[in-house]
N, C-alpha and C positions, 0 to 999 in steps of 0.2 A: 676541466676545471682550472681556473686561473690561479697562479701562485699568489698567496697572501703576502703583501709586502712586510718585511721585517721591521718591527718598531722597537723602541727602547723597552717598552713594557714586555713585549714578547721575548726579547733577549734576556731580560732579567728573570723571567719566570719559566724559562725553558731549562729544565734540570738535566737534560740529556748531554750536556757538555760543560766544560769549565771546572769540573771537579777533579779530585785526585783519584787515580786508578787504584782499584782494590786488588790485592793479590789473593786469588782464589786458591784453596787447598783441597786435596783429595780427602774423602771421608775416612780412609784408612791410613792417613798420615800418622807418624809417631806422635804421641801425646804424652806430656809429663803426667806421671801418676798423681792421683788425687791424694794430697796429704792433709791430715787433720791435726789440729793443735788441741791438746787436752786442756780443759779449763780448770781441772783440779776438783770439780764437783761432778761426781759420777752420774747423778740424776740429771744434771744439766747436759752432760755429754750424751746421755742416752736419748733425751728428747731431741737433740740436734742430729742424731744418727751416728754418733761416735766422736764428736768433737767439732770445734770451729774450723771451717775451711778458710785459709788465708785468701783475701780478696773477696770474701762473700759479704753480702749485706743482709742483716737480720733486723726484722721489725718485731718488736715485742709490745704487746698491748695487755691491758689489764685495768681493773677498776682502781680508783684512787685509794691509797693506803693498803693495797693487797700485798705489797712487798717487792715491786719491780726494782726499785732503786737499791733496796737491800740485797737482792739476789745478784744484781750486776756489780755492785761494789764488792761483794764476796768473790765473785768470779774474777774480777779485775785484780783483786788482791792476790788470789791464788796464781794467776798468770804472771804477775809482777814478781812474786816470791820465787817463781820457777826460773827467773833470770830473763824474762821477756819484758819489753817496754809496753806499758799499759797507760792509756790516757783516758781520763774521765772528765768530760765537759758537762757542767750543770748549767742549764738555762733557767732553772726554777728556784734553786737554792744558792745561797752564798757559800763560799768555800769553808767558812767557819761552821756552817750548819752541817756540811758533808763531813768535816773533821769530827764533829760531835758524834755523828752516827758511827763513824769508823772507830772511835774510841770505845763506844758502847759495844760494838761487835768484836772488839779485840784486834782490829786491823790497822791501828795507828802506825805501826812500824812497817807496813807494806809500802814498797817504793813506787807508788802510783803517782803519775803526773796529773795534778788536779788543777782545774780552772773553772771560773764562772764567766761565761760569755754567751752571747746570743748572735753575734755577727759571724756569718759563715766566712766572709772574707778574712776577718781577723783570725779565725780558727785555722783556716787553710794556710794563711801566710805564716803563722807561728809554727805549724807542723812542717812547712817546707824548709825551715831553717836547719833542721836536723834529719836524722835517719827516720824513715817511716816507722811508726809504732806497730807492735804486733796486734794490739786491740785498741779500738777507738769507740768509746761509749758516748752517745749524745743523749742527754736526758733533759728535755724531750725535744722531738722534732717540731712540735707545735710552737716552741718558743724561739726557734731559729729565724733569722732574718737575712735575706739577700738584698744588697743594695742595687742589684741589676733589675729588680722587679719592684714596682710600686705596690704599696699595700702594707697593712699592719701584720705583725707575726701572727700565725695561726690561720690566716686566710688560705683559701685553696691554692691560689697562685704562689704564695710564699712557701707553703709547705712543699709543694711540688718542686719549685725551683731550688729550695735549700736541700731537699733530699737528693735531687739530681746532681748537684755539685759535690755533695759529700760522697755519694755512691761512685761518681766518676773518679774522685781522688782515691777511694778504697780500691777500685778495680785496677787503676794504673800503678798503684804502689804495693799491691798485695797486702793490704791492711784489712783485718776483720773488723767490720763496722757493725755496731749495734745501735739502732734507733729506737728510743722509747716513744710509744704512741699513746695518746689519750684514747679513751673509749667513750662511746655514746651511752645513753640510758639503756639501749637494747643490747649493750655488750659488744658492739662492733667497733672496730678501730675508727676513730674520728678522722675527718679530712677526706681527700679525694681517694676513691677506690683505686685509681691508677697507682697510688703509692704501694699497694700490695702487689701489683704486677711488676713494679720496678725492682723490688728486692728479691733475694734468693730464698729467704726463709721467713715465714710469718709464724710467730709464736704467741700463744695466749696464756697468761698467768691467771689461773682461776681459783676460786674458793670463796667461802663466806667469811667475812671479817669476824663474825662471831665464833667461827671454828678456827682451830689452830692449823688445819691442814691446807696445803696449797698444791695445785696440780699445774705443772708446766706442760703445755700441749703444743705440738707442732701441727699447724693447720696447712702449711705449704712448705715443702722442702725439696729444692732442686738437687740436693746431694744425698738424699736418704728417704726413708719411708715416712709417710705422714701418719698422724694419729699415734705416734709414739708419745709416751708421757714420762715425766719425772715427778716424783712426789716429795714434798718437803713439809716440815712441821715448823710453824713459827714459834720460836722459844725466846727466852729472855736475851740470849746472846746472838740472836739472828735466826736464819733459816737453817734447820738441820735436815740432812738427807734421810729419807725413809727407804730402806732397802727392801722391806717386806710390807708393801702397802695394804695387803689383804687384811692384816691384823688390825689396821686402823678403822676399817669400815665394817667390822663385825662387832656386835655388842658384847661378846664374851659371856653371855648369859649361860647359866647352868641348867635351867629348866626350859622346856619348849613353851612358846607362847603362841596363841592364836593370832593369825594375821601377819606372821613373819616368815619370809622365805629368803634363802641365800641364793644369789645368782653369780655364776662365774663370768664376769665381764672380760672382754678382750680389748686392750688398748694397744694397737699396733701389734707387736709380738709379745706383749706382756699381759698375762692373765691376772685379774684382780677380783677377789671375792668381795661382794658387797651385799648388804642386808636390805631387803625391800620390806617395808612395813605398811600394812593396810589397816584401816579402822572403818567399820560400818556402824552408822548410828541410825536407828529406826525413828522415823518421824510419826508423831501421833496426829498432827493436824494436816491440813492440805497444803502446807507451805512447799515452795519449790525447793527440792533438795540441792545441796551444794556439792560441787566436785572440786576438791582442792588437791593440787599435785605439787610436790617439791622434788626436783631432780629428775623428772621424766617428762615426756611430751604429753600435754593435756589432750590433744586430739587423738593420740594413740590410746589413751585411757578410755576416752569416749567410745572408740571403735571396739575395744576389748569388752567393755561393759555391754555393748549392743550384741556382740557375738555370744556372750555368756547368757544373755536373756533370750536371744533368738534360738540358739542351737542347744542350750542346756536347760532352758526353762527356769532359770533363776530370776528372782525379782530384786532389782536394784533401783527401780523407778521411785519407790517410796522411802528411800534411805539416802542419807548423806554419805559420800565416799571420800575418804582422806587417804592419800598415798604419799609415802615419804621414802626417799633413798637415804639411808643413814650416813652420817659423817659429812654431809654437804657435797656428796659425790653427784655428778651429773651423768645420766645414762643416755646414750644415743644408739646403742646396739639393739637391733630388732630381736636378737635372741633372748631379750629380757621378757618377752611376751608371756612365756609359760610361767616364769617366776612370779610376775605380777598377777597372773590369773590364779596361781596357787595361793598367793597371799590374800587375794580378794575372796576366794571361795572359803579359805580357812577362817577369815574374819567373819564372813556371813554365817557360816555354820558354827562359829565359836569352837572350832576344833583345831588343835595345834598340829602342825606338820612335824614329821620326825626330826629330831634335833640335829643330827649329823648328816643332813641331806642337802643336795643342791638341785636346782631346777633351771632348765634352759631349753629354748626352742622358740621358733617364730610361729605365730598363730595366724592363719589365713581367715578370710571372711566366712569361709565354710566351716570353720572350727577345726580344721586340720592342723596338726602340729608338724611343721616343716623342718627339714634339716638345716643346720647352720654350719659355719666354717670353724675350723680348728677345734673340733671336739676333743681331740687328744690333749691339747694344751690345757684346756679347761679342766679336764678330769685329773691330769697330773697335779695341777695346783691344788685341787680339792683334796687329793690324797696327802699331799705334803702338809696340809693344815689339819689333818686328822678327820676328814669327812669320810664316811663309809658307804654312802648311798648317793646315787644320782638318778634323776628322772629327766628324760629328754625325748627327742624324736625317735620313733621306732626304727627308721632307716639308718640311724647313726650309732647303733649299738656297737660298743667297743669293749674289749676285754682289758681291764686295768687292774693290776694287782692291788689288792686291799680295798677294792671298791665294787659294790654291786650296782649294776646298771639296769634300769627299767625303762623300756620304751613305750611311748604313748602315740597312738595314731590320731587322736582327736581330743577336744576338751571334754566331751561327755565321759571319757574314761578317767580324766583327772577328777571330775566331780564325784564319780563313783568311788574313786580311791580315797579322796579326802573325807567324804561323808560316810564311808563304810564303818 
């Protein structure tokens, strides 16, 4: 085969030469220990895995008005009051508007460096004039603009380019960078998905604006466990930390009610007790019954209703089914199957479940109640809050002081127990 003559195009696009040699290292080479900086907000630190890592890039998403800016302003103020340099750059509000919020939150005296800017070049030029800050907050990345790329702020190319320059600055100077991101109607962070791959931590600030409770959830964390949560309550003076979230999601009722079951959810390493409420409405006409769910997966409810009808002989086809997770909480734990089934059977039979009892376990299509992870943690949290009985998978029976455990092999046994 004859050699292909070298051309200008081939020389320009041949990446095997002309670059800078990289120094390779051994995998077991000495590495500096990972150090974290506390934000001063324990719930924020918990969700991050123990605090902010210098040089890390954090992307925080959440619906408009949920409290992202308030949370980050409180965290920046706590870091600044601890003697560290904190910079807050707002691309959506004027500095006067941010000051008004700071006064309302009681943070006006915090030594935060505040600016209203949208040019990435101006921001990085200003930061280069002094020592790198400990924390840099960009609110929001969709408002940033890089003059190296054509296009309006918020476009895919602008968001990607602006984020790349800011992240590179943070990595090279050991600055903890927090980027606030808008979300779509589906609740996903707006903009290119590559943005989530560029950062080290992706956090979601969740909650219903009609409820005062907010949940900060880590969806991705290169420095810690995912699915850790921090719980806050929106109050007049800002976001207050909630150290015992289980008390928020329980109704505090004194008498047992039909259609109510308590489920010990697990978020990362944190058990949280939540109340699942079900309502069954019998239809007199031949209208199509509704299935309404708040806080749980609609498809999983349909599957569970099908299992209850097929394996247990219950009739939900002529009834409307309403399911709600109290307190605006959102459940994704498959261990909630048994608690939902217990609430549905209780509502259908109009018989209340025992007041101080919890229910957990995954339900298969055969109606079998399958074991779930971290049974011990769930039971300990229940005992701590005064619960005396637990019902779950038969294979997961554990002795816990102060609590009576009952194991179930399948949903027919649940139906017999509720309707007995």
